[in-house]
N, C-alpha and C positions, 0 to 999 in steps of 0.2 A: 118842628115840634120839640119843645123843651122836655127832655126826659127826666130832668131833676125835679119836676113838679110832683111826680109820683115815685116815692122812694121804693127801692127794690127790697122786698122782705123775702125770707125763705118761703113763706106760704104763697106769695104772689109769683115767685119764680117757679115753684112746682105747678101751680095752677096754669101759668102761661105755657110751660112746656107740655103739660097734659092736654091743653086745648090744641096745640100744634100737632101733637101726636094723634089725637082723635081725628083731626082734619086729614092727616096723611092716611090714617086707617080707613076713613070713610070712603075715600075715592075709589080704590079698587073693590071694596065691598059692594058699593052701590053699582059700579059697572058690572060686577059679577052677577048680581041679582037681576039687573036689567037684561044682561046678555042671556041669562037662563030663561027669563020670561019671554024673550024674543025668539028663542030657538024652538021650532016646532017639534023636531024629532031628535033630541040629544041622544048620543050613543057613546059607548065606551069602547075604544079600540087602541090597543097597544101594539098591534101587529103591522100597521101601515108604514113600512119603512121608507116609502116615498114622501111622506109628510115631513117636511123640514122642521116644523114646529116640534115634532117628537124628540128632536135632538136639541133644538135651540132653547126651548122653555126650561127643561130641567138644568141645562148647563148654566143659563142665566140665573136661575133660582139658586143653585148651589154657589155660583160665583158671587152673587150678591150677598149671601149670608157670610161666606168666607172673607171676602174683601171688606165688607162692613165691619165684621168683628176685628179684623186685622188693623184697619184704620182707626177704629175706636180705641183699641189698646194702645196704639202708637200715640194717639192724641192725648190719651189719659196719662201716659208716661210723661209727656211733655207738660201737660197741665199741672201735674203734681210738683213740678220743679219751679213753678211760678209762685210769686208772692201775692197774697191777698185773696180772700174768699171770692170777691166779686169777679176777679179775673179768672179764677178757676171755674166758677159757675158759667161764665160766658164760654169758656173752652169746652166745658161739659155739654152745653147746649149745642154748640157747633158740631161736636163729635157725634152726639146723639142724632141730630138731624141728618147728618151724612149716613149714619148707620140705618136710620129709618128709610131714607130715600133709596138706599141700595137694596132694600127688601121690597119697598113699594113698587119700584120700577118693574121687576120681574113678575110681581103679582098682577100689575096692569097688563103686562105682556101675556100672561096666562089667560086672563079674562078676554083680551082681544083675540087671542088664538082660538079660544072656545067660540067666540062670536063668529069668527070666520069659518070655522070647520064644523062646529057642533059636537066636537069630541070632548066628552066630559073629563078626560085625562087632564086637560089644561086647566079646567075649572077646579079640579081637585088640587092641583099644584098651587093654583092661586089661593085656594082656601087654606091650605097648609101655611102658605106664606103670610096670609092675613092673620091666622091664629098666632103664628110666631111673632108677628109685629105687635099683636095685642099683648102678648106675654112680656114684651119689652117696655110696656107702659111705664112712664117715669113715676117713681115714688120717692119720698124723702129718704127712705132707707137705701134705695138703689143709688141715689145720688151720693149719699154719704159714703157708701161702700165703693162706688166707682172712683171717687176722688180721694179715697182713703183719708178722710178728714180726721184730724187729731187736735188735741189741745184747744187753743183759743178759737181756731176756725170751726171746730166741731161745736164749741159752745155758742158761737155766733149763729151757726146754722140751726141750732136747736131752739133759739129764741125766735119762734115762728113769726111773730108780728113786729119784730124789731128791725128797723132798716139796717141793711148791710153797708158798712162804710166802704 
């Protein structure tokens, strides 16, 4: 498929990234809702030290957030050194998707752990991760800030419907 037939504009870029973000957000949310509806007697228990999920789910959740932020910052530092707005936007998208995936994975794990055990602790952790992922939704301002756009690149990015060269 020829990508040059539909020019990349700032609005289309933000819209595309937002749709991808929404898709990544929907997966663990839907699984969590289905898991909750399938569980007959959910319970809340922080004291079962024999449950391996009690250690794995929080560790994966915190690791996903930490590693996602670390990789995102490293990739943004690299992206800011490149020339051209289009290249920077591609790198921003890649960095964002990696960050989102590193949060989505532990959210899925939490929902699956809840489905297997019925312990609401895991669903709460998944819910917090889903909320955090929602708060990371891409906006024009966040992209501008993340890439630290200045001068001509910022001007190009603010021309919402103009193709990016």
